[in-house]
C-alpha positions in Angstrom: 6.3 -76.4 -3.6 9.9 -75.2 -3.0 12.9 -77.2 -3.8 15.0 -76.7 -0.7 15.4 -73.1 0.0 15.2 -72.0 -3.7 13.4 -68.9 -4.9 11.5 -68.8 -8.2 11.0 -66.4 -11.1 7.3 -66.2 -11.9 6.8 -63.6 -14.6 6.3 -60.4 -12.5 8.5 -57.3 -12.8 8.7 -53.8 -11.5 7.6 -51.2 -14.1 10.5 -49.0 -13.2 13.6 -49.3 -11.1 12.1 -47.3 -8.2 12.0 -49.1 -4.9 8.2 -48.9 -4.6 7.3 -49.3 -8.3 4.1 -50.8 -9.7 4.3 -54.3 -11.1 3.2 -56.0 -14.3 3.2 -59.5 -15.7 5.5 -60.3 -18.6 2.4 -60.9 -20.8 1.5 -57.2 -20.3 -1.3 -57.6 -17.8 -1.3 -55.4 -14.8 -0.7 -56.8 -11.4 -2.6 -55.6 -8.3 -1.7 -58.4 -5.9 1.2 -57.7 -3.6 2.9 -60.1 -1.3 6.2 -58.4 -0.6 8.4 -59.9 2.0 9.0 -57.4 4.9 11.5 -54.7 3.8 10.9 -55.3 0.1 11.2 -54.1 -2.6 14.5 -52.7 -1.5 16.7 -52.3 -4.7 16.7 -50.8 -8.2 16.4 -54.4 -9.6 13.3 -54.8 -11.8 12.7 -58.6 -11.7 10.6 -60.1 -8.9 11.0 -63.6 -7.5 8.8 -65.4 -5.0 10.1 -67.1 -2.0 8.4 -69.1 0.8 8.3 -65.7 2.7 6.9 -63.5 -0.1 8.1 -61.4 -3.1 11.6 -60.1 -3.4 13.2 -57.9 -6.1 16.4 -59.1 -7.6 18.7 -58.5 -10.6 17.3 -60.3 -13.6 20.6 -62.0 -14.4 20.5 -64.3 -11.3 19.5 -67.9 -12.1 16.5 -69.4 -10.3 13.9 -72.0 -11.0 10.9 -70.6 -12.8 7.2 -71.2 -13.1 5.1 -71.0 -16.2 1.7 -69.7 -17.0 -1.0 -72.1 -18.0 -4.4 -71.3 -19.5 -7.5 -71.8 -17.5 -9.6 -75.0 -17.9 -8.9 -78.6 -18.4 -6.5 -78.6 -21.4 -4.9 -81.8 -22.5 -1.2 -82.1 -22.0 0.9 -83.6 -24.8 3.6 -86.0 -23.9 5.5 -85.5 -27.2 
């Protein structure tokens, strides 16, 4: 779900600042799935955000909404 036209950080980053760099998750796991928006990655920025049209690279200092990782399975959620 997208709030308006917002983009989201989701824990993926480019391993180097090269334009066509490999990606990893911030928890250290490798990433093999690619959903780059046409023309991306196109900068030396290392952070990756997702949009309704695909992944885009962007400077890490830009503020966006973010998503969090949740473990698999039916884990109870605390309301406290």
